C-alpha positions, 0 to 999 in steps of 0.5 A: 500500500505504501508503495502505491501511495509513493507511485501516485505521489510521484506521478502527480508531481511529475504531471504537475511540473509538466503542466507548469512547464507547458504553461510557462512555454506557452506564456513565453511564446505569447499564447495568452496575449490579448488580440482583441484589445488593440482594435478597441484601444482607438475608441478610448478617449485619451484627451489630456485637458 
C-alpha cells in the first residue's frame, strides 16, 4: 500500500511540473496575449485636458 501511495505522489508531482512547464512555454511564446484589445484602443478617449 505504501508503494502505491509513493507511485501516485510521484506521478502527480511529475504531471504537475509538466503542466507548469507547458504553461510557462505557452506564456513565453505569447499564447495568452490579448488580440482583441488593440482594435478597441482607438475608441478610448485619451484627451489630456
